[in-house]
C-alpha positions as CSV (number, residue, x, y, z in Angstrom):
1,M,88.6,8.7,127.6
2,I,89.3,12.1,126.0
3,V,87.6,15.0,127.7
4,H,87.2,18.8,127.0
5,A,87.0,21.5,129.6
6,E,86.9,25.3,129.8
7,L,89.3,26.9,132.2
8,S,88.4,30.0,134.2
9,C,89.9,31.7,137.3
10,L,88.1,31.4,140.6
11,T,89.6,34.6,141.9
12,C,89.1,37.1,139.1
13,G,86.8,35.3,136.7
14,Y,89.3,35.5,133.8
15,D,88.6,33.1,130.9
16,V,91.8,31.2,130.4
17,G,90.9,28.9,127.5
18,D,90.0,25.3,126.7
19,V,91.9,22.1,127.2
20,E,91.5,18.6,125.8
21,G,93.2,15.4,126.9
22,E,92.8,12.2,128.8
23,R,91.0,12.5,132.1
24,G,93.7,12.9,134.8
25,A,96.5,13.5,132.3
26,R,99.5,15.6,133.2
27,P,99.2,19.3,132.2
28,D,102.1,19.1,129.7
29,T,100.2,16.4,127.7
30,L,97.0,18.5,127.3
31,V,96.0,20.4,124.1
32,F,95.6,24.0,125.3
33,L,93.6,26.6,123.3
34,P,93.9,30.0,124.9
35,V,91.1,32.6,124.7
36,H,93.6,35.5,124.8
37,Q,96.7,35.7,122.5
38,G,99.9,35.0,124.3
39,D,98.4,33.2,127.4
40,E,100.1,30.0,128.5
41,L,98.8,27.2,130.6
42,L,100.5,27.9,133.9
43,V,100.9,25.1,136.5
44,D,102.2,25.5,140.1
45,E,104.5,23.2,141.9
46,T,101.5,21.1,143.2
47,G,100.2,20.5,139.6
48,H,97.2,23.0,139.8
49,F,96.5,25.5,137.0
50,Q,97.2,29.1,137.7
51,C,95.6,32.3,136.2
52,P,98.0,34.1,133.8
53,R,96.4,37.4,134.9
54,C,96.2,37.3,138.7
55,G,98.0,34.0,139.6
56,G,94.7,32.7,141.2
57,R,93.5,29.1,141.1
58,V,92.0,27.9,137.8
59,L,89.5,25.1,137.6
60,P,88.1,23.1,134.7
61,Q,84.4,23.9,134.1
62,G,82.0,21.8,132.0
63,V,84.1,18.7,131.6
64,S,82.6,16.5,128.9
65,P,83.7,13.6,126.7
66,V,85.0,14.3,123.2
67,K,84.2,12.0,120.3
68,R,86.7,13.7,117.9
69,P,89.7,15.1,119.9
70,I,91.9,17.9,118.7
71,D,95.2,16.8,117.2
72,P,97.9,19.2,118.5
73,K,99.8,18.8,115.3
74,T,97.0,20.3,113.2
75,V,95.8,23.1,115.4
76,L,96.2,26.4,113.6
77,E,96.1,29.9,115.3
78,A,95.9,33.2,113.4
79,N,95.8,36.8,114.3
80,L,93.0,38.8,112.8
81,E,93.0,42.4,113.8
82,D,94.0,41.7,117.5
83,A,91.6,38.8,117.7
84,I,92.4,35.1,117.7
85,A,90.9,32.7,115.2
86,R,91.2,29.0,116.0
87,G,90.8,26.4,113.4
88,F,92.3,23.3,111.8
89,V,94.7,22.7,109.0
90,P,92.6,21.0,106.2
């Protein structure tokens, strides 16, 4: 089953982004869509997500099944006046 979740930091409340992938999948196999340009999905040595701002623990929120998963090969990211637009290649 493919699931979607929002990631946010428990320590500082920073919105990290969204992830999609198989439930229980390794972090390197997930599709990551950052909220803030330049953020990466950080993972500590125990496999837990870390906040790129404060280093705190990040947990998935609102995990839900996805009927049409994101294909990592067709994700498109563009900069628009210091904002990020996320979309798909037609």
